[in-house]
BAMARTOR-540698 format. One record per residue: x, y, z of N, C-alpha, C, CB in turn; residue number from 1. Coordinates in steps of 0.05 Angstrom, whole numbers, plus 5000, padded with zeros to 4 digits. Glycine has a CB too. Layout:
! residues N
+-------+--------+------+--------+---------+------+-------+--------+------+--------+---------+------+-----+
| neast | nnorth |  nup | caeast | canorth | caup | ceast | cnorth |  cup | cbeast | cbnorth | cbup |  nr |
+-------+--------+------+--------+---------+------+-------+--------+------+--------+---------+------+-----+
|     X |      Y |    Z |      X |       Y |    Z |     X |      Y |    Z |      X |       Y |    Z | NUM |
...
+-------+--------+------+--------+---------+------+-------+--------+------+--------+---------+------+-----+
//
This chain:
! residues 106
+-------+--------+------+--------+---------+------+-------+--------+------+--------+---------+------+-----+
| neast | nnorth |  nup | caeast | canorth | caup | ceast | cnorth |  cup | cbeast | cbnorth | cbup |  nr |
+-------+--------+------+--------+---------+------+-------+--------+------+--------+---------+------+-----+
|  9625 |   6975 | 8616 |   9615 |    6949 | 8624 |  9592 |   6952 | 8644 |   9638 |    6932 | 8637 |   1 |
|  9594 |   6972 | 8663 |   9572 |    6976 | 8682 |  9547 |   6985 | 8668 |   9581 |    6998 | 8703 |   2 |
|  9549 |   7000 | 8647 |   9525 |    7009 | 8633 |  9510 |   6986 | 8620 |   9533 |    7030 | 8611 |   3 |
|  9524 |   6964 | 8614 |   9512 |    6941 | 8602 |  9500 |   6922 | 8622 |   9533 |    6926 | 8585 |   4 |
|  9513 |   6918 | 8644 |   9504 |    6899 | 8665 |  9479 |   6907 | 8679 |   9526 |    6894 | 8685 |   5 |
|  9476 |   6932 | 8686 |   9453 |    6942 | 8701 |  9427 |   6937 | 8686 |   9456 |    6971 | 8708 |   6 |
|  9424 |   6945 | 8660 |   9399 |    6940 | 8646 |  9393 |   6910 | 8643 |   9400 |    6952 | 8619 |   7 |
|  9414 |   6894 | 8640 |   9410 |    6865 | 8638 |  9399 |   6854 | 8664 |   9436 |    6851 | 8630 |   8 |
|  9410 |   6863 | 8687 |   9400 |    6854 | 8713 |  9371 |   6862 | 8717 |   9418 |    6864 | 8735 |   9 |
|  9364 |   6886 | 8710 |   9337 |    6896 | 8713 |  9318 |   6880 | 8696 |   9335 |    6926 | 8705 |  10 |
|  9325 |   6874 | 8671 |   9308 |    6858 | 8654 |  9304 |   6830 | 8665 |   9319 |    6856 | 8626 |  11 |
|  9326 |   6818 | 8676 |   9325 |    6792 | 8688 |  9306 |   6792 | 8712 |   9353 |    6782 | 8695 |  12 |
|  9308 |   6812 | 8729 |   9292 |    6813 | 8753 |  9262 |   6816 | 8746 |   9301 |    6837 | 8770 |  13 |
|  9256 |   6833 | 8726 |   9228 |    6836 | 8718 |  9217 |   6811 | 8706 |   9226 |    6859 | 8698 |  14 |
|  9232 |   6798 | 8689 |   9222 |    6773 | 8677 |  9219 |   6751 | 8697 |   9241 |    6764 | 8655 |  15 |
|  9236 |   6750 | 8717 |   9233 |    6730 | 8739 |  9208 |   6734 | 8755 |   9258 |    6731 | 8757 |  16 |
|  9202 |   6759 | 8761 |   9177 |    6765 | 8776 |  9153 |   6758 | 8760 |   9176 |    6796 | 8784 |  17 |
|  9153 |   6765 | 8734 |   9130 |    6758 | 8717 |  9126 |   6728 | 8714 |   9134 |    6771 | 8689 |  18 |
|  9148 |   6713 | 8711 |   9147 |    6684 | 8709 |  9136 |   6672 | 8735 |   9174 |    6672 | 8702 |  19 |
|  9145 |   6683 | 8758 |   9135 |    6673 | 8784 |  9105 |   6678 | 8787 |   9150 |    6687 | 8806 |  20 |
|  9096 |   6701 | 8778 |   9067 |    6707 | 8780 |  9051 |   6689 | 8761 |   9062 |    6737 | 8773 |  21 |
|  9062 |   6683 | 8738 |   9048 |    6666 | 8719 |  9046 |   6637 | 8728 |   9062 |    6666 | 8692 |  22 |
|  9065 |   6628 | 8745 |   9065 |    6601 | 8755 |  9046 |   6598 | 8779 |   9093 |    6593 | 8763 |  23 |
|  9034 |   6619 | 8788 |   9016 |    6617 | 8810 |  9028 |   6625 | 8836 |   9006 |    6589 | 8813 |  24 |
|  9052 |   6636 | 8836 |   9065 |    6645 | 8860 |  9052 |   6670 | 8872 |   9094 |    6651 | 8854 |  25 |
|  9040 |   6686 | 8855 |   9025 |    6709 | 8865 |  8996 |   6707 | 8856 |   9038 |    6736 | 8854 |  26 |
|  8977 |   6716 | 8872 |   8950 |    6714 | 8863 |  8944 |   6732 | 8839 |   8931 |    6721 | 8886 |  27 |
|  8930 |   6721 | 8820 |   8923 |    6736 | 8796 |  8900 |   6754 | 8803 |   8917 |    6717 | 8772 |  28 |
|  8901 |   6778 | 8793 |   8879 |    6797 | 8797 |  8867 |   6803 | 8770 |   8889 |    6823 | 8810 |  29 |
|  8840 |   6803 | 8769 |   8826 |    6812 | 8745 |  8819 |   6841 | 8749 |   8801 |    6794 | 8740 |  30 |
|  8826 |   6857 | 8731 |   8820 |    6885 | 8734 |  8795 |   6894 | 8719 |   8844 |    6901 | 8725 |  31 |
|  8786 |   6878 | 8701 |   8762 |    6886 | 8686 |  8743 |   6862 | 8686 |   8769 |    6895 | 8658 |  32 |
|  8717 |   6868 | 8687 |   8697 |    6847 | 8688 |  8693 |   6834 | 8661 |   8671 |    6857 | 8698 |  33 |
|  8683 |   6809 | 8661 |   8674 |    6796 | 8637 |  8645 |   6802 | 8634 |   8679 |    6764 | 8638 |  34 |
|  8638 |   6813 | 8611 |   8610 |    6823 | 8607 |  8597 |   6807 | 8585 |   8610 |    6853 | 8600 |  35 |
|  8572 |   6799 | 8590 |   8555 |    6784 | 8571 |  8528 |   6797 | 8569 |   8553 |    6754 | 8579 |  36 |
|  8520 |   6804 | 8544 |   8493 |    6813 | 8540 |  8474 |   6789 | 8544 |   8488 |    6826 | 8512 |  37 |
|  8452 |   6793 | 8557 |   8433 |    6771 | 8562 |  8405 |   6780 | 8556 |   8435 |    6761 | 8592 |  38 |
|  8387 |   6760 | 8553 |   8359 |    6766 | 8549 |  8346 |   6767 | 8577 |   8346 |    6744 | 8531 |  39 |
|  8323 |   6781 | 8578 |   8310 |    6785 | 8604 |  8301 |   6758 | 8616 |   8286 |    6803 | 8601 |  40 |
|  8295 |   6738 | 8601 |   8287 |    6712 | 8612 |  8311 |   6697 | 8625 |   8274 |    6695 | 8591 |  41 |
|  8335 |   6707 | 8622 |   8359 |    6695 | 8634 |  8366 |   6707 | 8661 |   8382 |    6697 | 8615 |  42 |
|  8350 |   6727 | 8669 |   8354 |    6739 | 8696 |  8346 |   6719 | 8717 |   8339 |    6766 | 8698 |  43 |
|  8357 |   6721 | 8741 |   8347 |    6705 | 8763 |  8317 |   6712 | 8768 |   8363 |    6709 | 8789 |  44 |
|  8301 |   6692 | 8775 |   8272 |    6695 | 8778 |  8265 |   6719 | 8795 |   8260 |    6670 | 8789 |  45 |
|  8279 |   6722 | 8817 |   8273 |    6744 | 8836 |  8276 |   6772 | 8823 |   8292 |    6742 | 8860 |  46 |
|  8297 |   6775 | 8807 |   8302 |    6801 | 8794 |  8282 |   6805 | 8771 |   8331 |    6802 | 8783 |  47 |
|  8277 |   6783 | 8757 |   8258 |    6785 | 8734 |  8230 |   6793 | 8744 |   8256 |    6758 | 8720 |  48 |
|  8221 |   6781 | 8766 |   8195 |    6787 | 8777 |  8194 |   6817 | 8786 |   8189 |    6769 | 8801 |  49 |
|  8215 |   6826 | 8799 |   8216 |    6854 | 8808 |  8214 |   6874 | 8785 |   8242 |    6858 | 8824 |  50 |
|  8229 |   6868 | 8764 |   8228 |    6886 | 8740 |  8200 |   6887 | 8728 |   8248 |    6878 | 8719 |  51 |
|  8187 |   6864 | 8726 |   8160 |    6863 | 8715 |  8140 |   6878 | 8732 |   8151 |    6834 | 8712 |  52 |
|  8144 |   6876 | 8758 |   8125 |    6889 | 8777 |  8129 |   6920 | 8777 |   8129 |    6878 | 8805 |  53 |
|  8155 |   6928 | 8781 |   8160 |    6957 | 8784 |  8163 |   6973 | 8758 |   8185 |    6960 | 8801 |  54 |
|  8171 |   6959 | 8737 |   8176 |    6973 | 8712 |  8160 |   6960 | 8689 |   8206 |    6974 | 8706 |  55 |
|  8136 |   6951 | 8694 |   8120 |    6938 | 8674 |  8113 |   6955 | 8650 |   8095 |    6928 | 8687 |  56 |
|  8111 |   6981 | 8654 |   8103 |    6998 | 8632 |  8128 |   7011 | 8619 |   8085 |    7020 | 8641 |  57 |
|  8152 |   7000 | 8624 |   8177 |    7008 | 8611 |  8185 |   6986 | 8592 |   8199 |    7014 | 8633 |  58 |
|  8203 |   6993 | 8573 |   8215 |    6973 | 8556 |  8244 |   6971 | 8562 |   8209 |    6979 | 8526 |  59 |
|  8255 |   6947 | 8559 |   8284 |    6943 | 8565 |  8300 |   6950 | 8540 |   8289 |    6913 | 8573 |  60 |
|  8319 |   6968 | 8544 |   8336 |    6975 | 8521 |  8365 |   6966 | 8525 |   8336 |    7006 | 8518 |  61 |
|  8371 |   6955 | 8548 |   8398 |    6944 | 8552 |  8398 |   6926 | 8576 |   8419 |    6967 | 8556 |  62 |
|  8412 |   6903 | 8574 |   8414 |    6885 | 8596 |  8439 |   6868 | 8593 |   8389 |    6866 | 8597 |  63 |
|  8456 |   6868 | 8614 |   8480 |    6852 | 8613 |  8487 |   6842 | 8640 |   8503 |    6868 | 8601 |  64 |
|  8503 |   6820 | 8640 |   8513 |    6808 | 8664 |  8543 |   6812 | 8665 |   8506 |    6777 | 8665 |  65 |
|  8553 |   6821 | 8688 |   8582 |    6826 | 8691 |  8593 |   6807 | 8713 |   8588 |    6855 | 8699 |  66 |
|  8615 |   6794 | 8707 |   8628 |    6776 | 8726 |  8656 |   6786 | 8732 |   8629 |    6746 | 8715 |  67 |
|  8662 |   6789 | 8758 |   8688 |    6798 | 8766 |  8696 |   6785 | 8792 |   8689 |    6829 | 8769 |  68 |
|  8718 |   6771 | 8793 |   8728 |    6757 | 8817 |  8707 |   6739 | 8829 |   8737 |    6777 | 8837 |  69 |
|  8693 |   6724 | 8812 |   8673 |    6705 | 8822 |  8646 |   6716 | 8830 |   8684 |    6691 | 8846 |  70 |
|  8643 |   6742 | 8827 |   8617 |    6755 | 8834 |  8603 |   6763 | 8808 |   8622 |    6780 | 8852 |  71 |
|  8577 |   6759 | 8808 |   8561 |    6766 | 8785 |  8542 |   6789 | 8792 |   8545 |    6741 | 8775 |  72 |
|  8540 |   6808 | 8774 |   8521 |    6830 | 8777 |  8506 |   6834 | 8751 |   8536 |    6856 | 8786 |  73 |
|  8482 |   6845 | 8754 |   8465 |    6849 | 8731 |  8460 |   6879 | 8728 |   8438 |    6833 | 8733 |  74 |
|  8459 |   6888 | 8703 |   8455 |    6917 | 8697 |  8434 |   6919 | 8675 |   8482 |    6930 | 8689 |  75 |
|  8414 |   6936 | 8680 |   8392 |    6938 | 8662 |  8386 |   6967 | 8657 |   8367 |    6923 | 8672 |  76 |
|  8378 |   6973 | 8632 |   8368 |    7000 | 8625 |  8340 |   6997 | 8616 |   8386 |    7014 | 8604 |  77 |
|  8321 |   7012 | 8628 |   8293 |    7011 | 8620 |  8285 |   7040 | 8613 |   8275 |    6999 | 8642 |  78 |
|  8266 |   7042 | 8594 |   8257 |    7068 | 8585 |  8227 |   7069 | 8583 |   8270 |    7075 | 8558 |  79 |
|  8216 |   7093 | 8586 |   8188 |    7099 | 8578 |  8190 |   7125 | 8563 |   8169 |    7101 | 8604 |  80 |
|  8167 |   7136 | 8554 |   8169 |    7161 | 8538 |  8181 |   7185 | 8553 |   8142 |    7168 | 8529 |  81 |
|  8182 |   7184 | 8580 |   8191 |    7207 | 8595 |  8219 |   7205 | 8606 |   8172 |    7211 | 8617 |  82 |
|  8229 |   7180 | 8611 |   8255 |    7178 | 8625 |  8269 |   7151 | 8618 |   8251 |    7179 | 8655 |  83 |
|  8295 |   7152 | 8624 |   8312 |    7128 | 8621 |  8322 |   7122 | 8650 |   8336 |    7133 | 8601 |  84 |
|  8319 |   7097 | 8658 |   8327 |    7088 | 8685 |  8348 |   7066 | 8682 |   8303 |    7079 | 8701 |  85 |
|  8371 |   7069 | 8696 |   8392 |    7049 | 8696 |  8393 |   7037 | 8724 |   8420 |    7061 | 8688 |  86 |
|  8391 |   7011 | 8726 |   8391 |    6996 | 8751 |  8413 |   6975 | 8751 |   8363 |    6984 | 8757 |  87 |
|  8421 |   6966 | 8775 |   8439 |    6944 | 8778 |  8432 |   6928 | 8803 |   8469 |    6954 | 8780 |  88 |
|  8441 |   6903 | 8803 |   8435 |    6884 | 8825 |  8453 |   6860 | 8823 |   8405 |    6876 | 8825 |  89 |
|  8455 |   6846 | 8845 |   8467 |    6819 | 8845 |  8444 |   6799 | 8847 |   8488 |    6815 | 8868 |  90 |
|  8450 |   6774 | 8844 |   8428 |    6754 | 8845 |  8415 |   6753 | 8873 |   8440 |    6726 | 8839 |  91 |
|  8429 |   6761 | 8894 |   8418 |    6760 | 8921 |  8408 |   6787 | 8931 |   8438 |    6749 | 8940 |  92 |
|  8410 |   6808 | 8916 |   8400 |    6834 | 8925 |  8378 |   6844 | 8907 |   8423 |    6854 | 8926 |  93 |
|  8366 |   6866 | 8915 |   8345 |    6879 | 8899 |  8358 |   6898 | 8880 |   8324 |    6893 | 8917 |  94 |
|  8342 |   6907 | 8860 |   8352 |    6927 | 8841 |  8357 |   6953 | 8856 |   8332 |    6931 | 8818 |  95 |
|  8378 |   6966 | 8849 |   8383 |    6993 | 8859 |  8386 |   7012 | 8835 |   8409 |    6994 | 8877 |  96 |
|  8374 |   7035 | 8838 |   8374 |    7055 | 8816 |  8401 |   7069 | 8815 |   8351 |    7075 | 8819 |  97 |
|  8414 |   7067 | 8792 |   8440 |    7081 | 8789 |  8436 |   7109 | 8778 |   8458 |    7064 | 8770 |  98 |
|  8418 |   7112 | 8759 |   8414 |    7138 | 8747 |  8386 |   7139 | 8734 |   8436 |    7143 | 8726 |  99 |
|  8374 |   7162 | 8737 |   8348 |    7168 | 8723 |  8353 |   7192 | 8706 |   8325 |    7172 | 8743 | 100 |
|  8349 |   7190 | 8680 |   8353 |    7212 | 8662 |  8327 |   7219 | 8648 |   8375 |    7204 | 8641 | 101 |
|  8318 |   7244 | 8650 |   8293 |    7252 | 8636 |  8299 |   7254 | 8607 |   8282 |    7278 | 8648 | 102 |
|  8279 |   7248 | 8591 |   8281 |    7251 | 8562 |  8272 |   7280 | 8555 |   8264 |    7230 | 8546 | 103 |
|  8286 |   7292 | 8538 |   8280 |    7320 | 8531 |  8264 |   7320 | 8505 |   8305 |    7337 | 8528 | 104 |
|  8243 |   7336 | 8504 |   8227 |    7340 | 8480 |  8239 |   7363 | 8464 |   8197 |    7345 | 8486 | 105 |
|  8241 |   7358 | 8438 |   8251 |    7380 | 8420 |  8230 |   7389 | 8402 |   8275 |    7370 | 8404 | 106 |
+-------+--------+------+--------+---------+------+-------+--------+------+--------+---------+------+-----+
//
């Protein structure tokens, strides 16, 4: 009888905690961002102007917006014949370089 009651109690306790969290008793946490591919004209004006000024001779090969816990960040990949540059920013900050990768000639 003890072997049967203990697993039932554990299952009941776990389901009660999950139900409590679903009802709003515990704050929900998002562990992964919501990501949307966007066009360059959908960037905030400040970021768009900065990219045109600093990377005018590059082409954009990737651009997306990530939203996590009410915060939005932008991530862009630009390329020229010599290198690939990955940058990120929020609407209120400037672009920061995450990675610069040289292109190798074969």
